[in-house]
C-alpha positions as CSV (number, residue, x, y, z in Angstrom):
1,M,53.6,64.0,42.7
2,C,51.6,61.5,44.7
3,K,49.1,62.6,47.2
4,S,51.4,62.2,50.1
5,G,54.4,63.9,48.3
6,S,53.8,67.1,50.1
7,W,54.2,65.8,53.6
8,L,56.8,63.2,53.0
9,V,59.5,65.4,52.9
10,A,60.0,65.9,56.7
11,T,58.4,62.9,58.0
12,V,61.5,60.5,57.9
13,L,63.7,63.1,59.8
14,V,62.3,61.3,62.9
15,L,64.3,58.1,62.3
16,F,67.3,59.1,63.7
17,P,67.4,59.5,67.6
18,A,69.2,56.1,68.6
19,I,71.7,56.2,65.7
20,A,74.2,58.5,66.9
21,V,76.4,56.0,67.9
22,A,75.9,53.9,64.7
23,A,76.4,56.3,61.9
24,D,77.2,59.9,61.5
25,I,73.8,61.5,60.7
26,D,74.6,65.2,61.2
27,G,74.1,66.8,57.9
28,T,72.0,66.7,54.6
29,W,70.0,64.1,53.5
30,A,68.0,63.4,50.3
31,L,64.4,61.7,50.8
32,Y,62.4,60.3,48.0
33,A,58.9,59.1,47.8
34,I,58.6,56.2,45.5
35,D,55.5,55.2,43.6
36,R,55.6,51.9,41.7
37,G,59.3,52.0,41.4
38,E,59.6,55.7,40.3
39,I,60.6,58.6,42.3
40,V,57.8,61.2,42.4
41,D,59.1,63.6,44.9
42,A,62.3,64.4,46.5
43,T,63.6,67.0,48.7
44,R,66.7,67.7,51.1
45,L,66.6,67.6,54.8
46,E,68.9,69.0,57.4
47,V,69.6,67.0,60.4
48,A,71.1,67.8,63.7
49,V,72.0,65.6,66.9
50,H,71.7,66.7,70.3
51,G,72.7,63.9,72.8
52,N,70.4,60.8,72.2
53,E,67.9,63.2,70.6
54,V,67.8,64.0,66.9
55,I,66.0,67.3,65.8
56,G,64.4,67.4,62.5
57,S,62.0,69.8,60.9
58,G,60.5,70.5,57.5
59,R,57.5,72.0,55.9
60,D,55.9,72.9,59.5
61,L,56.5,69.5,61.0
62,I,58.1,68.5,64.3
63,L,59.8,65.1,64.5
64,T,60.5,62.4,67.0
65,G,61.6,58.5,66.9
66,T,63.1,55.6,68.3
67,Q,65.5,52.6,67.0
68,S,65.5,49.1,67.5
69,G,68.4,47.6,65.9
70,D,68.5,48.9,62.5
71,V,64.8,49.5,62.3
72,I,63.7,52.8,63.0
73,T,60.1,53.9,63.9
74,G,58.6,57.3,64.7
75,S,56.0,60.0,64.2
76,A,55.7,63.5,63.1
77,A,53.5,66.1,64.2
78,R,52.4,69.5,63.3
79,E,53.8,72.6,65.1
80,D,50.4,72.7,66.9
81,G,50.8,69.2,68.2
82,R,48.6,67.3,65.7
83,L,49.7,63.8,64.5
84,F,50.9,63.9,61.0
85,G,52.1,60.4,60.2
86,T,54.1,57.4,61.1
87,F,56.8,55.5,59.5
88,E,59.0,52.5,59.7
89,I,62.4,52.2,58.1
90,R,65.4,50.2,57.9
91,L,68.9,52.0,57.6
92,S,72.1,50.5,56.0
93,G,75.0,53.1,56.3
94,N,74.2,56.3,54.6
95,D,70.9,54.9,52.9
96,G,67.8,54.0,54.2
97,R,64.5,52.3,52.9
98,G,61.0,52.0,54.3
99,V,57.4,53.1,54.4
100,V,55.3,56.2,55.6
101,R,51.7,55.8,56.6
102,R,49.3,58.3,57.0
103,G,45.6,56.9,57.6
104,D,45.0,54.2,55.2
105,V,47.6,55.7,52.6
106,S,51.0,54.0,52.6
107,T,54.2,55.3,50.4
108,D,57.7,53.8,50.0
109,I,60.5,55.9,50.9
110,Q,64.2,56.0,50.4
111,L,66.9,58.2,51.9
112,R,70.4,59.0,50.9
113,K,73.0,61.1,52.9
114,L,74.4,63.8,50.6
115,P,78.0,64.7,50.5
116,A,79.5,67.6,52.7
117,R,80.5,70.4,50.5
118,A,84.1,70.0,49.1
119,A,86.7,72.8,48.5
120,P,86.2,74.0,44.8
121,R,88.4,72.5,42.2
122,S,89.1,73.2,38.7
123,V,88.6,70.1,36.2
124,L,89.6,69.6,32.8
125,F,86.8,67.6,30.9
126,E,87.9,66.1,27.4
127,P,84.9,63.9,26.3
128,N,85.2,60.7,24.2
129,T,81.7,60.9,23.2
130,Y,79.2,63.8,22.4
131,P,75.5,63.0,23.0
132,R,72.8,64.5,20.8
133,L,70.0,63.7,23.4
134,F,69.3,65.5,26.4
135,G,68.5,63.1,29.1
136,T,69.6,59.6,28.3
137,A,73.6,59.3,28.3
138,Q,75.4,58.1,31.3
139,P,77.7,60.8,33.0
140,A,80.8,61.5,31.5
141,L,82.0,63.6,34.3
142,R,81.4,63.6,38.0
143,I,82.2,66.9,40.0
144,N,81.2,68.5,43.2
145,A,79.0,71.7,43.6
146,G,81.2,74.9,43.2
147,D,83.6,73.3,40.7
148,T,84.8,75.0,37.7
149,V,85.0,72.9,34.6
150,R,87.3,73.7,31.3
151,T,86.2,72.0,28.3
152,A,86.3,72.3,24.4
153,T,83.2,72.0,22.3
154,L,82.4,70.9,18.8
155,D,80.4,73.0,16.3
156,A,76.7,72.2,15.5
157,G,78.1,69.9,12.8
158,G,80.2,67.8,14.9
159,R,83.5,69.5,13.9
160,D,86.3,70.3,16.3
161,A,88.9,73.0,16.5
162,A,90.9,71.5,13.6
163,D,87.5,71.6,11.6
164,A,87.7,67.9,11.6
165,S,84.6,65.7,12.1
166,R,84.4,64.2,15.6
167,A,80.7,63.5,16.0
168,A,77.5,63.3,13.8
169,G,75.9,66.8,13.3
170,G,72.8,68.1,15.2
171,N,74.3,70.0,18.1
172,P,76.6,67.5,19.8
173,Q,77.0,68.0,23.4
174,N,79.6,67.7,26.0
175,G,78.4,65.7,28.8
176,P,76.4,64.9,31.1
177,I,78.3,66.2,34.1
178,Y,77.0,64.7,37.3
179,V,77.2,67.2,40.2
180,D,77.2,65.6,43.4
181,G,74.6,67.0,46.0
182,A,72.1,68.3,43.5
183,I,68.6,66.4,43.7
184,P,65.5,67.1,42.2
185,G,63.8,70.2,43.4
186,D,67.1,72.1,43.5
187,T,68.7,74.6,40.9
188,L,71.8,74.2,39.0
189,A,73.7,77.5,38.9
190,V,76.0,77.5,35.9
191,T,78.4,80.6,35.5
192,I,79.9,81.1,32.2
193,N,83.6,82.5,32.8
194,R,85.1,82.2,29.7
195,I,84.4,81.5,25.9
196,R,87.1,81.6,23.6
197,L,86.7,80.6,19.9
198,D,89.3,78.1,18.9
199,K,89.0,78.1,14.8
200,T,88.7,80.6,12.2
201,V,85.8,79.5,10.4
202,A,82.2,79.5,11.1
203,R,78.8,78.2,9.4
204,S,75.4,79.7,9.2
205,G,72.1,79.5,7.5
206,S,71.3,81.5,4.3
207,A,67.5,81.4,4.5
208,I,64.9,83.1,6.5
209,V,62.9,80.5,8.6
210,A,59.4,80.3,7.6
211,A,58.1,81.3,11.4
212,A,59.7,84.7,11.0
213,V,58.2,85.9,7.4
214,T,54.9,85.8,5.8
215,A,53.8,82.6,4.2
216,E,53.3,84.4,0.9
217,Y,56.8,85.7,1.0
218,A,58.2,82.1,2.2
219,S,56.7,80.4,-0.9
220,G,58.2,82.9,-3.3
221,T,61.7,82.9,-2.2
222,K,64.7,81.1,-4.2
223,P,68.1,80.5,-2.7
224,D,71.0,82.5,-4.0
225,P,73.7,79.8,-5.3
226,R,76.5,82.5,-4.7
227,I,75.6,82.4,-0.9
228,D,76.6,79.2,1.1
229,G,76.8,80.5,4.5
230,E,80.5,79.7,5.4
231,W,82.2,82.7,7.3
232,K,85.8,83.4,8.2
233,L,86.5,84.5,11.7
234,D,89.8,86.8,12.4
235,G,89.2,86.9,16.2
236,T,87.0,90.1,16.5
237,R,85.0,90.1,13.3
238,A,83.6,87.8,10.7
239,M,83.2,87.9,7.0
240,L,81.6,85.6,4.3
241,A,84.2,83.3,3.3
242,R,83.0,83.4,-0.6
243,P,80.8,86.8,-0.6
244,S,78.8,87.8,-3.5
245,E,79.8,91.2,-4.9
246,R,77.3,93.2,-3.1
247,L,78.5,91.6,0.2
248,S,82.1,91.8,-0.5
249,T,82.6,94.5,2.2
250,F,80.1,93.3,4.8
251,S,81.3,92.3,8.2
252,V,80.0,91.6,11.8
253,Q,81.6,92.1,15.1
254,L,82.0,88.7,17.0
255,K,80.0,88.2,20.3
256,P,80.4,84.5,21.4
257,M,77.9,83.0,23.3
258,I,76.7,79.3,24.4
259,G,73.7,77.9,22.3
260,G,73.3,74.7,24.0
261,L,73.0,74.5,27.9
262,G,70.6,72.2,29.6
263,V,70.0,69.4,32.4
264,A,68.2,65.9,32.1
265,P,64.5,66.5,31.7
266,A,62.0,65.0,34.2
267,R,60.3,61.8,34.2
268,G,63.1,60.0,32.4
269,E,62.3,61.9,29.1
270,A,64.9,62.6,26.7
271,F,64.7,65.2,23.8
272,R,66.9,65.7,20.7
273,A,69.5,68.4,21.3
274,Q,68.0,70.9,18.7
275,Q,65.1,71.0,21.3
276,L,64.3,73.3,24.3
277,G,62.0,73.2,27.2
278,S,61.9,73.7,31.2
279,Y,65.3,71.8,31.3
280,G,67.0,74.5,29.1
281,G,68.5,72.8,26.1
282,N,68.9,74.5,22.7
283,L,68.4,77.9,24.2
284,D,70.0,79.8,21.6
285,Y,69.8,83.3,23.3
286,N,72.5,85.7,22.5
287,G,72.5,87.0,25.9
288,L,74.4,83.8,27.4
289,T,77.7,85.1,27.0
290,E,80.6,85.4,29.5
291,G,79.8,86.8,32.8
292,T,76.3,85.3,32.9
293,T,74.9,82.8,35.3
294,V,72.2,80.4,34.1
295,Y,69.8,78.7,36.6
296,L,68.4,75.4,35.5
297,P,65.7,73.5,37.3
298,V,67.0,70.2,38.6
299,A,64.8,67.1,37.8
300,R,67.2,64.1,38.4
301,D,70.1,63.3,41.0
302,G,73.2,65.0,39.7
303,A,71.5,67.5,37.5
304,L,73.3,65.7,34.5
305,L,74.4,69.0,32.7
306,Y,74.9,69.0,29.0
307,V,76.7,72.1,27.1
308,G,77.6,72.7,23.6
309,D,76.5,74.5,20.4
310,V,78.9,77.7,20.6
311,H,77.9,80.6,18.4
312,A,80.5,83.2,17.3
313,L,77.5,85.5,16.9
314,Q,73.7,85.4,16.6
315,G,71.2,87.8,15.8
316,D,67.9,88.2,18.0
317,G,65.6,85.2,17.0
318,E,68.2,83.1,15.2
319,I,66.0,83.8,12.1
320,T,68.2,81.7,9.7
321,G,67.9,78.5,11.7
322,D,71.7,78.5,12.3
323,A,73.8,81.3,13.9
324,L,77.5,81.5,13.2
325,E,78.2,78.0,14.3
326,T,81.6,77.2,15.5
327,S,83.5,75.5,18.4
328,A,85.3,77.0,21.2
329,E,87.1,76.6,24.6
330,I,84.8,77.2,27.5
331,E,85.1,77.6,31.2
332,L,82.2,77.2,33.6
333,T,81.6,77.3,37.3
334,I,78.8,74.8,38.4
335,D,76.8,75.2,41.8
336,V,73.6,74.1,43.3
337,V,71.0,76.4,44.9
338,P,69.4,74.1,47.2
339,G,65.6,73.5,48.0
340,Y,64.4,76.0,45.3
341,Q,63.7,76.2,41.5
342,S,61.7,78.0,39.0
343,A,59.5,76.5,36.2
344,A,61.8,77.3,33.5
345,P,65.6,78.7,32.9
346,R,66.7,82.0,34.4
347,A,69.8,84.0,34.1
348,E,71.5,87.0,35.3
349,N,74.5,89.1,34.6
350,A,76.1,92.2,36.1
351,D,73.2,94.2,34.3
352,Y,70.0,92.2,34.1
353,L,67.8,89.7,35.8
354,M,66.6,87.4,32.7
355,S,63.5,84.9,32.7
356,S,63.0,82.4,29.8
357,G,59.4,81.8,28.4
358,I,59.4,78.6,25.9
359,A,56.3,77.5,24.2
360,G,54.8,76.5,20.8
361,S,53.5,80.1,20.5
362,L,55.1,83.5,20.7
363,E,52.2,84.5,23.0
364,G,52.7,81.6,25.5
365,A,56.3,82.4,25.4
366,V,55.7,85.8,26.4
367,R,53.3,84.8,29.2
368,Q,55.8,82.4,30.7
369,A,58.5,84.8,30.6
370,T,56.5,87.5,32.2
371,T,55.2,85.4,34.7
372,Q,58.7,83.8,35.6
373,L,60.2,87.5,36.1
374,T,57.2,88.8,38.2
375,Q,57.7,85.7,40.5
376,W,61.5,86.4,40.9
377,L,60.8,89.8,42.2
378,E,58.2,88.7,44.4
379,R,60.3,85.8,45.8
380,D,63.8,87.5,46.1
381,Y,62.7,91.2,46.7
382,G,59.6,90.4,49.0
383,L,57.4,92.3,46.7
384,T,53.6,91.7,46.3
385,H,52.1,91.1,43.1
386,S,51.0,94.9,42.8
387,E,54.5,96.3,43.7
388,A,56.1,94.0,41.1
389,A,53.5,95.0,38.7
390,I,54.5,98.7,39.4
391,V,58.3,97.8,39.0
392,L,57.9,95.8,35.8
393,G,55.3,98.0,34.3
394,T,57.7,100.7,33.9
395,T,61.2,98.8,33.6
396,I,60.6,95.4,31.8
397,Q,62.3,94.6,28.4
398,Y,61.9,91.6,26.1
399,D,64.5,89.7,23.8
400,L,63.4,87.6,21.1
401,A,65.7,84.6,21.5
402,A,64.4,82.1,18.9
403,I,61.9,81.9,16.5
404,G,60.0,78.6,16.2
405,N,63.1,76.7,15.9
406,P,61.5,74.5,16.9
407,Q,59.8,76.5,19.7
408,F,59.5,80.1,20.5
409,H,61.8,81.6,23.3
410,V,61.2,84.9,24.7
411,V,63.4,86.6,27.6
412,A,61.8,89.0,29.8
413,K,64.4,91.1,31.6
414,V,64.9,93.9,34.0
415,R,67.9,96.1,34.8
416,K,69.5,95.5,38.0
417,G,69.9,99.3,38.3
418,S,66.2,99.8,38.5
419,L,66.2,97.6,41.3
420,A,69.0,99.4,43.3
421,G,66.7,100.8,45.9
422,L,65.2,97.6,46.7
423,R,66.7,94.8,49.0
424,R,67.3,91.3,47.5
425,W,66.6,88.6,50.1
426,A,67.8,85.6,48.2
427,R,69.6,84.6,45.0
């Protein structure tokens, strides 16, 4: 963020007083600070018109301004009356461009009016392409905040419900989905309403990843040619398609989950669909089942949501590098939490609050997950650090979501029942 980013977010609200007759400016606007052509800061601004005066406030600023034609000039002051900065901007309908000056520092700015919230819809999404990067593809679908999307995923190898090849392997994704009204600094809330496996075959790895065992053991193992990792699904259970004699009666109970769920990363970056990070991505956490809401930090306009890589079942850690990889019909409700985000993905269901920690080491992942969950309780429940420590010191649980594939993913969680006596102030 540029030095001026922390104060730009409210300065331009002052541009509106004489515009009431020229444009409908009541509502929500996005303000962007621009540095050498790149967006370095963004925030949403709530604007209300009272006669010829427009009242704007944000980050402890009081705003006033005047208009001459389509050029708007004005100033912003602190609540105690101290001058904070001045601006000059030219409006064109629901967009604006200009500059903010504070002393000898000038910063380019842009404004865009955000759409009013529309009635929620149910949308069928039938992709034609399946990107294998988080962050580079053009939007394949545009929806409103609050819409529900129904779609069918491919498996990790790019095969559809008929087990026909539709895309190259490597976790092909459905998307990206552009969500109107989502801007950097917001959070995307994705509720998993439904996961229905749509074929009777799945495939998994048949060797434990080196990060989960000792180097001595890993160097001495040999693959068993009788095990090929192909499974048969019967709707509730899975068994090997061609088991060895010892595993001829082995079966497991299915628990469908979504392995890939992410938004476009910040700074124009892109990552392979096997990667994970603050943007989500290849999370491979077996807690992402029906009834779970996943919170992802928005880094680009529209969030640009990707989803794919459904697993019929996955043990903790995904220690074979692949779970029971398959395809499914899924349904997601996608909404926006305005003006707030965490540093990494979070999730919740009827029973738990869950915070992800993603890092190159197990220690780093634990630290991030614990920090995230502590901050969640401090913010949403108004707890001090010591109060949060008392709560988590007696109730916290950890899930090992993924082991070095390619990063470590740890989830810190707390039962909602443990928090039942506390008042939750915000989502």
